[in-house]
C-alpha positions, 0 to 999 in steps of 0.5 A: 054351582058350575057342576049343576049348571054343566049337568043342566046344559047337558041334560037340555041338549041330550033331551032334544031328540031332534038334535041327538038324531042329527048327531047320531047319538046323545054320546056325541055331546061332550064337555071337553075338547075332542081329539082329531079323528073323533067321529062327526058330527058332534057338539062341544060345550065349555065353560069359558069364563067365571066371575064371582062378586061377593058382598055382605049379604049376597053372592053372585057368580056369572058363568059363560058357556060356549057351544061349538058344533063340528060336522063333516067337511064333505058330504058323507055316505048318508048324503048329508050336506055339511052346511045343511047339517050344521045349520040344523044343529045350530037351529036346535042349539039356539032354540026358538026363544026369539019366536016366543013372546016375552016371559015364555020359555023356548020349546027347544034349545 
């Protein structure tokens, strides 16, 4: 279950051409903490908690994921301001679900 969920989250992030454009490549999306010195910007998504509830006829698992994004601390050679880039990445990850009517899936994020 968690493996499939992990794959689905990665697929959704990688499929967002705007997000991968902001990051520079789809290879900048990781599911593990990256060592210092990793080229920025990049995104890390992690499973933070998992609980299972079982009963006679049902089985339920709740999985919490967190998504972290890292950008340069100073403007880089391409002229990207860190705060502007971080906000753009954040917007792509969070998506437009708040703007959608009830029952409508977000178009991104």
